[in-house]
N, C-alpha and C positions, 0 to 999 in steps of 0.2 A: 595550374594557374593562380598564382601570389597574390594575395592583398597589393591594395598598392602602396598603402600604408599601415604599421603597422600600430600608433600611434591611435587611430579608432577604437581598432581593434584591443587592445587593451583597457581603454575608457571604459566600453562596452559590457570585457570579462570583467572585471572589477568592480564596474554596478551592477552585475546580475553573480556576481557570487556575492556581494555583498546582502542581496535580497535572501538570499538562500539562505546562508550565515544566520539575519536575522531575524527570520523563519522559523530555523532550527532554534535558534533563540527559547521564543516565541514559545515553540514546542516541546521544551527541555522544561521552560516555566510554567508550563500548563500543567506538566505531568507534576512536576511537583508542589503545586498548587492542589491536588490529589483529581483534575480533574478526567483525565483518562483512570477509571476502574473498572472497564468493561473486564467478562472475565477471558475473554481472548486475548488479551495483551498480556494477560501472564502466563498465558498458553503458548505461547508462542516466544518470548521470553525461559521461561521453562525448557523447552524444544531446543533452544541455541542452544545452549550451556549442559543437555541430560546424557550425553554421547559421552563429554569430557570430563564430565563432573563423577557422574555412575555408571559410565558406559551402560544406557539404555541411549538407542536410534530414537529422537524423537519423542520421546516420551515425557508427557506434561499430565499434570495437577485435574488435570476438568475434562478430558476425553481418553487417559490411558496413553496408548501405545498409540500414535498419532499418524505414526504410519502406513497406518492402516484406511484413515481415512482420505490425505491430501499427500503429495509427492514436496513439501514443504522442504529440500534440503540445501535449499539459499540461506536459511536460515544458517546453517552447521558456518558458515560462514563468517558470521558475525559474530559467534564465539573468544575471538578474541580482542571486543570491546566489550561482550556481556560480562564474561565472567568477574571483570573490574571493575567495571560501570556501571553491571545490571540493567534496569531498563532505559537508562542513557546510554546506551551500550546499542541499543536498538536506534533512537533517536539518532547518534550519530553514525550509523553507517547509514541509513535515509539518505540525510543530509551531504556524504561525502556521493556518495550515485548524485546528489544533482549535483554536487557542484560540477563534477567531473563532465556532469552532459551539459550544463553550460557552459563550462570553461569550450565544449568542442564546438559549439554552436557559435561560442564569440570571434574562433580563429577557425572557424570553418572555411578552406579556401573555393571549393564550389559554389558562396553566393556572395555577393558586394555587402555590403553594408545595409542599405535599407532590408536587402532578404533578410542577415543575421537578426534584425532586431524586430523583423514580423514574425519570424519562428520565435523569437524570445517573448514575444509579443505574446505567441501563442501554447507556449509551455506554460508562462508563471503567471497565468493572469486569476481572478479570482476562485475560477472553477476549478483548477489545477493545485490553487493552495486549500480547498476544500476538503480534496483531496488526498493534498497532507498531511492535514491537519487531523482528517478522519477523526472525528470528533464523538462519532459513533463505538467505536473500537480505540480508537489511539492508535493503533501499528497493527500493519496487516504486510505480510511477505508479498501481499500484491502490490503494494505501493511503491515497487519497485520497479514496475513493468515499464512508466512512464520515460524514468531516464534512461532502463535500457536496450528503449525500444526508439529513441531519440537516435540513442549509439549504431543502433542498428541501421537506422535508415539512411543515415548519414555515412557510414562505410559503403552500403549499397551505393548512394549516388555517387559516389568518387572511386568505386570501385577498387573497395581495398575487401578483395575476398576474405585474409586469415582473420581479420578484425570483425569482418562480418560473423564468422563462423564460432570464433567465440563472445560477442555479442551473444547470437546465438543462443547458443549453450548457457549462456547463464541466463537466459530469458527461460528456459525448459523447465531447469532447477527450481525455479522459483514454484511453480506448481504445476499437476499435470496439464491445464489446460493451455501450458507457455506456447506447447508447440503449436497450437493452433491462433494464437496471438504472433507469431512468428510466420505463422503459413498465410496467414491476411496480409499481413505486412508484404512479403514478400508477391503475392499474389497486384497489391497495387504496383511494386514494383517495375514489374515486368510488364504490366499494363501500361502501365508509363512508356516503358523501352518500348515498348510496338507501337504508341501512339504517335512520341514523337517522333519516329525511326521509319515510321510508316512510306514508304513512295519513296524514300530519301536512303534504304538499300533493298538490296537485291532479297528474291523470294526465298534462295537458299539458305541466306544472313537472317530470314524471319525466322525460317524453322531451326533454327542452329536457338534463337532464345527459345522458342516455344519448347523445344527438347529439351533447354535446362531447365524452362520452367514446371515443365512435367517431370523431371527429375526431383528437383528441389522439393518441390511438393510432396510427391511419394514418398520422399527420404522421409518428411516433417509429419507425414502418415505414419510412418511405421515409428515413427519415435511417438509421439502421443499412442501409437495400440500397444510400445511395449513398455509408457508410465502407469496404462490402465489395466494393463496385466503384472507387473510390479503390485498393482494397488489388491488387486484381486488374490495374489502371492502372497502378498504381506499379511491378507483378513482371514483367506488362512492358518496363516503359520500361528497367529497371536492367540492371547485366553480365550474362550468359549464368553460372548455375550460381550464384545468387544462392541462397539460403533466401526462397521464395514463405509467404505466408499460405495460396495454395492447394494448396501440397505439404502443408501442416503439418494443413490440416483436412480432408482425406481421407485422408491417414494417420489421424486420430484418429475419422473418418467408419468407418474398416474396423475400428476395435480395438475401438468402440462395438457396430458388430455381432456380431465375436465375442463379447463382453461376453454382450450379449444372447441368443444362439444357447445361452450354457453354459460355455463354455472356457473352464476352471479358474482358472485365476490372476488372470484377468482379471475374471473374475463375481465372485472373491470380493474386490478393490481394489476391485471398482463397489461392490458393499454395503458395504462397509468404510465409505468414501468418505459414503454417503450415511445410513449411520446415524453418522457424525460432524457434517455439517451438520444433520439432526435436534435432535441434545442441543444441539448451538452455539446454532441459535434460539428455543429453548425456555428454555433457562437464561438467554437475553437480557432473553423478555421473561420471565419470571418477576415482575418488579419491578411490571408492571397488577395483580396484585394480583387483583380480585376482576375486575378488566378483562382477566383472563389467559385466558376462550374467546375475548372479540373478538379481541383476538390473534393468536390460534390463527388463526382465520375467518380473517382478513385473509390471514395469511403463508401457507395455504395454498391461495388463491384465487388468490397473485400473484407467488407464487414459481414455478410450473412451465415457462415462458417460462426466465427466471433459472439455473434450475439446470441447466435443457438445455444452453444457453449453456454454463456450467460443466464440462459432461461433456462437451463438445465439446475446450473446453481441454486440460480435462484424460487425454482421450485420445494424443494423443502421450505422454505419460507412462507409458502403458497403467494410469494410474487410480492410478497410485503414489502420488502425489501431491495428489492429493487435498485432501487436508489441510494443504497449507502456506499459511501464514497470506497471503499476497496473494488464492490461490485463497479462501479464507472472507471475506475483504475486500467483497467486493461481495454475497454472504450475508447478513452482519454489518450492511451496511448496509441491507439490505432490514427486518433484524428490528427495527434503531432505529428507521426509519421509522415502521412499525406501533408501536412503543411510543406515538409524536406523535398518532399518527393511532388510535392504541387510547384516550388517556386523553381524561378528561373533562373538563368546560370548570371553568374556574375558580369556584368556591362558595366558603364562609364555612370561614376556616383554623381547626383543632381542633388540640391537641395529642394527641389518641389517632389522627386520621388522619396527623401526620406520624410518629408511634410508628410505625405501621404498615407504612409508608413505607418506613422504619428496619430495620428489623426482616426486609422482605421486600427490601432492597438485600443484609441481610448473608447472610442466608440463599441468596440467585443468586451471591455472591458467592463464599461457602464451599462450594458443590456446584462452580462453575469450576475453582478451586484446585482440587481433589480430582478433576475430569475432566480437566483439563488436565496433572495429577502423573502420573497412572498411565494416559490413552489417550497422551500426546504424549511422558510423560517430562518434559516442561516446567514450569518457577518460576518462577512471574513476580518473587516477591519477593528471587527469588537474583540476577534481572537489574538490581532497584532497591538496587543499594546503592552508594546515589552516593558517600560518604565512601570505602569496600575500593574501590570502580572508578578514584578520586582517586591513589591509590593505588599503582594497576595488577592491583590482588591478585585471582587469578580469571580474568586476562583470557589469553589468548594472549601476550603482548607478558609477562607474566611470566616466560614459562618460554624468554625470548630471554638469553643471555650480556648482558650491560650494557653492554659496550662493542659488541658489532654493535647494537645500538641504536641508540645514540647516535651510530654512525657513519652508519645506514642515515639519520637524522633530519636528522642534520650533512647528508645529500648531497640530501636531500629540501629542502631553506630554502635551496641552493644552486643547485640547478640551474632552470634556465629555467622556469616554467606551460610548460603544453602541449608539453614533450619526451618524444617517443615512448621509452617505460622498460620493462625485464621483468624481473620479480625472482622466483627461482626460492623456494617453498618458500610459500607463499603470504602474501611479505611486502610484494604490490603495493601495500599500504591505506596504507601511510607514504607511496608516492610519487601519493596525490590530487588534488596541485595541477598531474602531468605529465599523460603521456597514457599510460594503461596499456595494455600489450599481451601477450596471454597466449600462450605459447610454441606452444601447440598450436591454438591461430586464428590465428598471423602472418600466415597470408597474405590474411585478410580484413581486415588493418587497413589506415588510411591513409597509413601509414609502417612501416619497421621498425625496430625502437627502435635507439636513438642511446648507447643506456646500458644493459648487463644485471650484474645483482647474479645471481650464481651461484655454488653451488658452490665451495669452494675446491680440492677435486679434479678439476673437470670440466673436460672437454676443451674448449681455444679451439673458440665456434664460429665466427667469421673470423678466421681467422693475418693477415690487415691489419693489424685494429681492435689498438686498444692495452690493455695490460693491467695490471692494478694489485692485489698483491695483497692488500688490502682489509684486513680483521680480522676475527679466531679463520676460525671457518669458513666465512667469505662471502669474492670476491672478485668484480673490476669487467671487465669488453670494455666498450670504451667508445671512441665516435671519439675522435679521438688532442684533438683541441681541448680535450674535456672533463678531460684527464687532471690538471692542475694543480689542480683543480677538486678533483678527486676526492682526489688527494693531500694536497690543505689537511684534508679528513675524516680521513683518518688521522694523520696529524700534531694 
């Protein structure tokens, strides 16, 4: 079924794409303002390019050989962007995925205009932006789940089998639990097929649907098992002492058992996290309106396995960080997929239907902002101020003396790409084109830092290295060959 007119779809697509590009611009400005300084951001950056720069698969400076911990193989697809652009390549890749997703919604032939607005309202809400922003870490491969899940849900809804297989493969490559997310979406898909067609098709046809569901879910179960087996094998093949998925999973399962037994803080953290998951999912589904009960039903039957995996992933941290944005990403992805699958088929467009959808979107977004601010202390609007961010207002960079910041940026421009560098006081975002090494995790780095930015009063770590007084409160220790370059930035 084709849309009655392309003009509304083009307008909706333009608005959605501009919204995504604006959010991406703000994220890039936040990084430029040194807002994203968490270890993991630079770990993922290193993993994306380590194979192409040094011939080491998923190697980073924080955890070592990361292929023994997680199956983050989709990161390799970011290499064409991160090799020339550094950290901005990760942001750009994520933005491009979201652009593809919103264009898919805007031109979806199986939905009328109000239906597309409802899906975009669920997909681009404040909680979705909080996940995209990921102010704790800045980037995580799991942030790719929502756009890929949206594509998968539409391909399933519209019977595009080959494209659904491609989307499934991409989700699986995000992380080892990607197969579980795909299985959850398939449970929702087959459930809606059986529910909608119940009584309208013969018993043999219903059996065919059930048989297809069993085959698909069994195949994804094998894919998940193969992914876990790969992690186990990589853990055995890599150097002794390397952190492995096996160690993390066993530790998490112990914490989960303790929480179920009712041991104080663990149980409280677990309960709070589950309540947060429920609230986030329900607020995402609100744009369904009259179809909300159907969306909740789909989520209820499709989410248990995914939630179980999320609990195992959070158990390592004693369930304290269950509401980290990248922990919410998979659940948000499933909720959006349920919105797509539960939405009614295209029908005759009416202004009253559009008014109802716009009211639902406004209500959902308002409630999401309130929940984010009161429960997490997070305001999306404070992070979406591009004019202020362009001036550096409200960022960590604004708290640095201008002379020191100019000195750091000069060093980053002059230093060779890939050079191992460490920087005190979380100043490493400046050196994203280099290879960032964290002092506390230096033993896992592929190479010791060849240049260190340190406090002026610090004792030299390596007496044999060359010293430079730097600028302000910052001094530099480096290989002596780099001394003229540092001096040029100081002058």
